[in-house]
C-alpha positions in Angstrom: -18.3 118.6 -7.2 -15.3 116.7 -6.3 -13.2 115.3 -9.0 -10.4 112.5 -8.9 -8.3 110.6 -11.5 -7.6 106.8 -10.5 -5.2 104.2 -12.2 -5.6 100.4 -12.2 -4.4 97.4 -13.8 -8.1 96.5 -14.8 -11.3 98.0 -14.5 -12.6 95.9 -11.7 -10.0 97.0 -9.4 -10.5 100.6 -10.7 -14.1 100.5 -9.6 -13.3 99.2 -6.3 -10.8 102.3 -5.5 -13.5 104.8 -6.7 -16.0 103.4 -4.5 -13.3 103.1 -1.5 -12.3 106.9 -2.0 -15.6 108.5 -3.3 -18.3 106.1 -2.0 -21.0 104.2 -3.8 -22.8 107.4 -5.3 -19.7 108.4 -7.4 -20.2 109.2 -10.9 -17.8 107.8 -13.7 -17.2 110.6 -15.8 -14.9 108.9 -18.3 -12.4 105.9 -18.8 -9.3 105.3 -21.2 -6.3 103.1 -21.4 -2.9 104.6 -21.1 0.5 103.1 -21.5 3.1 104.5 -19.1 6.6 103.9 -18.3 9.8 104.0 -20.3 8.4 101.6 -22.9 5.9 103.8 -24.2 3.7 102.0 -26.5 5.1 98.7 -25.6 4.6 99.4 -21.7 1.8 97.7 -19.7 -1.5 99.2 -20.4 -3.6 100.7 -17.3 -6.9 101.9 -17.1 -7.4 105.7 -16.0 -10.8 106.1 -14.5 -12.2 110.0 -13.8 -14.8 110.0 -11.3 -16.8 112.6 -9.3 -19.0 113.1 -6.3 -21.6 115.7 -5.4 -20.7 117.8 -2.6 -23.5 118.8 -0.2 -24.8 122.2 -1.2 -26.6 122.9 2.3 -25.2 122.5 5.7 -25.9 119.2 7.5 -27.7 119.1 10.6 -26.4 118.1 13.8 -27.0 114.7 14.7 -26.4 112.5 17.6 -24.3 109.2 17.1 -27.1 107.1 17.3 -28.8 108.9 14.4 -25.7 109.4 12.1 -26.4 110.1 8.7 -24.8 107.4 6.5 -25.3 107.5 2.6 -26.6 104.4 1.4 -28.4 103.1 4.9 -31.6 105.1 3.9 -31.5 107.4 7.1 -30.9 110.6 5.3 -33.4 111.6 2.6 -31.8 112.0 -0.8 -32.2 115.4 -2.7 -34.6 115.2 -5.7 -31.7 115.9 -8.1 -29.9 112.6 -6.8 -33.1 110.7 -7.3 -33.2 111.9 -10.8 -29.8 111.0 -11.5 -29.9 107.6 -10.1 -33.2 106.9 -12.1 -31.3 107.9 -15.1 -28.3 105.8 -14.7 -30.7 102.7 -14.0 -32.9 103.3 -17.1 -29.8 103.8 -19.3 -27.8 100.7 -18.7 -26.3 99.2 -21.8 -24.9 95.7 -21.6 -22.8 94.3 -18.7 -20.2 96.8 -18.3 -19.6 98.7 -14.8 -19.1 101.7 -16.6 -22.5 101.8 -18.5 -24.2 101.5 -14.8 -23.0 105.0 -13.7 -23.5 107.1 -16.9 -23.0 110.8 -15.9 -25.3 113.3 -17.6 -24.2 116.5 -19.4 -23.4 119.1 -16.7 -25.0 121.8 -18.9 -28.1 119.9 -19.4 -28.4 119.0 -15.9 -27.9 122.8 -14.7 -30.8 123.6 -17.3 -33.0 120.9 -15.5 -32.4 122.5 -12.3 -33.8 125.7 -13.5 -36.8 124.0 -14.9 -37.2 122.2 -11.6 -36.9 125.6 -9.5 -39.6 127.1 -11.7 -42.0 123.8 -11.1 -41.3 123.9 -7.3 -42.4 127.7 -7.4 -45.5 126.9 -9.2 -46.3 124.0 -6.8 -45.6 126.4 -3.7 -48.2 128.9 -5.4 -51.1 126.2 -6.1 -50.3 123.7 -3.1 -52.1 121.2 -4.9 -51.0 117.5 -4.1 -52.0 116.3 -7.5 -50.3 119.0 -9.6 -47.3 118.3 -7.4 -47.0 114.7 -8.2 -47.9 115.4 -12.1 -44.9 118.1 -12.2 -42.6 115.2 -10.6 -43.6 112.8 -13.3 -43.4 115.2 -16.2 -40.0 116.6 -14.9 -38.6 113.1 -14.7 -40.0 112.4 -18.2 -38.1 115.5 -19.8 -34.9 114.6 -18.2 -35.1 111.1 -19.3 -35.7 112.2 -22.9 -33.2 114.6 -22.8 -30.5 112.0 -21.5 -31.5 109.5 -23.9 -31.1 112.1 -26.7 -27.5 112.5 -25.3 -26.9 108.8 -26.1 -28.4 108.9 -29.6 -26.2 111.6 -30.5 -22.9 110.0 -29.4 -20.8 109.1 -32.3 -20.3 105.3 -33.4 -17.7 103.6 -31.2 -18.5 105.6 -27.9 -18.4 103.6 -24.9 -22.0 102.6 -23.8 -23.3 103.0 -27.3 -24.7 100.2 -29.6 -25.0 100.8 -33.1 -28.4 99.4 -34.4 -28.7 99.1 -38.2 -32.3 100.4 -39.5 -34.6 97.6 -40.6 -35.6 97.9 -44.4 -39.1 97.5 -44.6 -39.7 98.0 -48.4 -37.6 95.0 -49.9 -39.6 93.5 -52.7 -40.0 89.6 -52.6 -38.0 88.1 -55.4 -40.5 85.2 -56.5 -38.4 84.5 -59.6 -35.3 83.8 -57.5 -37.3 81.6 -55.2 -38.8 79.4 -57.9 -35.2 79.0 -59.4 -33.8 77.8 -56.1 -36.6 75.5 -55.5 -36.5 74.2 -58.9 -32.7 73.8 -58.5 -33.2 71.8 -55.2 -35.8 69.5 -56.9 -33.9 68.5 -59.7 -30.7 68.1 -57.7 -27.9 65.9 -59.7 -27.5 62.5 -58.0 -23.8 62.2 -58.8 -23.3 65.6 -57.1 -25.3 64.5 -54.3 -23.4 61.4 -53.6 -20.2 62.9 -53.7 -20.8 65.8 -51.4 -23.0 63.4 -49.0 -19.2 61.8 -48.7 -17.4 65.2 -48.1 -16.1 65.7 -51.6 -16.1 69.5 -52.1 -18.7 71.2 -54.5 -16.4 72.3 -57.3 -15.0 68.6 -57.7 -18.4 67.0 -57.3 -19.9 69.2 -59.9 -17.1 68.5 -62.3 -17.5 64.8 -62.0 -21.2 65.0 -62.3 -21.0 67.3 -65.6 -18.3 64.5 -66.8 -21.2 61.8 -65.8 -23.7 63.6 -68.3 -21.3 62.8 -71.1 -20.9 59.0 -70.5 -24.0 57.9 -68.9 -27.5 57.7 -70.5 -30.6 59.4 -68.8 -31.9 56.1 -67.6 -28.7 55.3 -66.0 -29.3 58.2 -63.5 -31.9 56.2 -61.9 -29.8 53.3 -60.9 -27.8 53.9 -58.0 -25.4 51.1 -58.5 -24.5 52.3 -61.9 -24.0 55.8 -60.6 -21.6 54.4 -57.7 -19.7 52.4 -60.2 -19.1 55.4 -62.6 -18.1 57.6 -59.5 -15.5 55.2 -58.2 -14.1 54.9 -61.8 -13.9 58.6 -61.9 -12.2 59.0 -58.5 -9.6 56.5 -59.6 -8.5 58.4 -62.6 -8.1 61.5 -60.1 -5.9 59.6 -57.7 -2.2 58.5 -58.0 -1.0 55.6 -55.5 2.7 54.4 -55.4 3.5 52.4 -52.3 7.3 52.0 -51.4 9.4 49.5 -53.8 9.9 46.9 -50.9 9.8 44.1 -53.4 13.3 45.5 -55.0 15.6 43.6 -52.8 18.8 45.0 -54.8 18.9 48.4 -53.1 18.5 49.7 -49.7 15.0 51.6 -49.0 15.5 54.7 -46.6 12.0 56.1 -45.6 11.5 59.0 -43.3 8.1 60.3 -41.8 7.6 63.9 -41.6 4.2 65.9 -40.6 2.5 67.9 -38.2 2.3 67.1 -34.3 -0.2 64.4 -33.4 -0.6 62.7 -36.7 0.5 59.3 -35.6 4.0 59.1 -37.3 5.6 56.7 -34.8 2.8 54.4 -34.7 2.8 54.6 -38.6 6.5 53.8 -38.6 6.2 50.6 -36.2 3.4 49.4 -38.7 5.6 49.8 -41.6 8.3 47.9 -39.7 5.8 45.3 -38.7 4.4 44.8 -42.2 7.8 44.6 -43.6 8.9 41.8 -41.2 5.9 39.8 -41.8 6.0 40.2 -45.9 9.7 40.6 -46.6 12.6 39.9 -43.9 13.9 41.0 -40.6 16.6 43.4 -42.3 15.2 46.6 -40.7 16.6 49.3 -38.4 14.9 52.0 -36.7 16.3 55.4 -36.2 14.8 58.4 -34.5 15.7 62.1 -34.7 12.5 62.9 -32.2 14.5 64.2 -29.4 11.8 66.8 -28.6 9.3 64.3 -26.9 11.0 61.5 -24.6 7.9 59.6 -24.6 8.3 59.2 -28.5 11.6 57.6 -28.2 10.7 55.4 -25.3 7.7 54.5 -27.6 9.9 53.5 -30.6 12.4 51.3 -28.5 9.4 49.3 -26.9 8.5 48.7 -30.6 12.1 47.7 -31.6 12.2 45.6 -28.5 9.2 43.5 -29.6 10.2 43.1 -32.8 13.6 42.4 -32.0 15.1 45.6 -34.4 17.9 47.9 -33.6 16.7 51.5 -32.6 19.1 54.5 -32.7 18.6 58.0 -31.5 20.6 60.7 -33.4 20.5 64.6 -32.7 22.3 66.1 -35.5 22.8 65.4 -39.3 26.5 63.8 -38.8 25.3 61.4 -36.3 22.2 60.3 -39.0 25.0 60.0 -41.7 27.0 57.7 -39.4 24.0 55.5 -38.3 23.3 55.0 -41.9 26.8 53.8 -42.7 26.8 51.2 -39.9 23.3 49.9 -41.1 24.4 49.6 -44.7 23.6 45.9 -44.6 20.0 46.4 -43.9 17.3 46.3 -46.6 15.0 48.9 -44.7 15.9 51.7 -42.7 12.9 53.7 -41.1 13.4 57.0 -39.6 11.1 58.9 -37.1 11.1 62.6 -37.1 9.6 65.0 -34.3 6.1 66.6 -35.1 6.5 70.1 -36.5 3.8 72.7 -36.2 3.1 73.7 -39.9 3.4 77.4 -38.6 6.8 76.9 -36.9 8.9 77.6 -39.8 12.3 77.5 -38.1 11.6 74.1 -36.9 10.5 72.8 -40.3 13.8 74.3 -41.7 15.9 72.3 -39.3 14.7 68.8 -40.8 16.3 70.1 -44.4 20.0 69.1 -43.4 18.9 65.7 -42.0 17.0 64.7 -45.1 19.4 66.1 -47.7 18.9 64.8 -51.2 22.1 63.0 -51.4 20.9 60.6 -48.7 18.2 59.1 -51.0 15.8 59.3 -48.3 12.1 58.8 -49.1 10.1 61.7 -47.3 6.3 60.5 -46.6 4.2 63.3 -45.1 2.0 61.9 -42.6 -1.7 63.7 -42.4 -4.6 63.0 -40.1 -7.8 62.6 -42.3 -9.6 64.2 -39.3 -8.0 67.4 -39.6 -9.8 70.5 -41.3 -9.2 70.5 -45.2 -7.6 73.8 -45.2 -5.1 73.0 -42.3 -4.1 69.9 -44.3 -3.5 71.9 -47.5 -1.3 74.4 -45.5 0.7 71.7 -43.9 1.2 70.4 -47.4 2.3 73.9 -48.6 4.8 74.4 -45.6 6.5 71.1 -45.5 7.0 71.3 -49.4 10.3 73.1 -48.5 11.8 69.7 -46.8 10.7 67.8 -50.0 7.7 65.4 -50.0 8.0 62.3 -52.0 4.7 60.4 -51.0 1.6 61.1 -48.6 0.1 59.1 -45.9 -3.2 59.5 -44.3 -3.8 58.3 -40.8 -6.9 58.3 -38.6 -9.4 57.4 -41.3 -11.3 55.6 -38.5 -11.8 58.9 -36.9 -13.2 60.6 -39.9 -16.7 60.4 -40.9 -16.4 61.8 -44.5 -13.4 60.8 -46.3 -13.8 62.8 -49.2 -11.2 65.0 -47.9 -8.6 62.6 -49.0 -9.7 63.3 -52.4 -10.0 67.0 -51.9 -6.6 67.2 -50.8 -4.7 64.9 -53.2 -6.4 67.0 -56.2 -4.2 69.7 -55.1 -1.2 67.5 -53.8 1.4 66.5 -56.2 2.9 63.6 -53.9 1.0 60.4 -54.5 -0.6 58.1 -51.7 1.6 55.3 -50.5 -0.5 54.1 -47.4 -3.8 54.8 -45.2 -4.2 53.9 -41.7 -7.6 53.5 -39.8 -6.7 52.4 -36.3 -3.9 51.8 -33.6 -3.4 48.2 -33.9 0.1 47.3 -35.2 0.2 46.3 -38.1 -3.5 45.4 -38.8 -4.4 48.9 -39.4 -1.9 49.4 -42.1 -3.8 49.3 -45.2 -2.3 48.1 -48.5 -4.1 50.4 -51.2 -4.4 51.1 -54.6 -6.6 53.2 -56.8 -9.5 51.3 -56.5 -9.3 50.6 -52.9 -8.9 54.5 -52.2 -11.9 55.4 -54.3 -14.2 52.8 -52.5 -13.1 53.8 -49.2 -13.9 57.5 -49.9 -17.5 56.3 -50.8 -17.7 53.8 -47.9 -17.7 56.5 -45.0 -20.5 58.5 -44.2 
């Protein structure tokens, strides 16, 4: 038997090398991942394949070029041992892995099989009966396959080519009592809980409001969907806090910055706020952006500024922001756009702190997309807290089927709501909200 070790970047190229060097009948004895080079464990991993090929045990007959024996074209008859090994490999295929297709049996076991085969061969020669010869071959093959299967079963868990199958539990008694309790609970599902969960409110909040409703509603009221809805809206109102910016106070300049994750619509929301202020109060507005990461965002804000005849400044340092605020000290409203930061990019979030330091009196509104998963929204709130959050704005409500996420998030968020947006139109899709309108919005989307 000829044994060689091959190294390659991946399994596919390694198998090509094995086939090229040893031919298609080579057996894969083992594979492992190694890391070589000066970096040790940090080096690039390579695949080490140990393969072998049987060498002929008898001299080949002299043949002419016309009848040259070539392994694989079926012109040279295979030895019985090779047929058995090939059949074993086919029957023991596990999964799609090339390694599993060429499983090499234990050499000691195969040696034992050869001895058994010699005994069977001598018996066949003694009898000379074709039927006994055929039965001997079949029994011989069955014995080897069973023994090879036993090898796989005895391999430890996690060994390549071995799939661990948990035994079935046949004698688990049916818990009829548990089934009855579950069916009863489903049949008497509370209508308040059902209304809230159907609109995306989490189960804990829904059950809490349902328990509260049983203290304030009579039993006949639970059959009246109108009364249930009005009660739930009032309950949600009591859980929300809504504080829009004080634009009606013209004695002091309002400085408002939008911060938040990427892709939530901060620049568009800033333009909506500017257009709303122009239509409702005055044109004493200046726009500032420190979003120098995206050229498109700067150009987008400049286009909005040109349309609304508002000045737009781009700053790249806290000192430039201070100078820009001083230049526009005569304006009633200054809106500041910032670059979107990934909540997991701690360094980028830290960069905002010098720009929005407390002595500049800048209201920081965290912009969140209602179409984002709830756990990601809560994570964003937690990570942006180091910058400071004064208000919360929810965008893309039109892309969210169940707006109960707003209530779920605000229960854990100390920053009150200031605005909600439900589209891309400027300024029509900026909603002027109060607690009642937000509670009705949560129960209107389904």
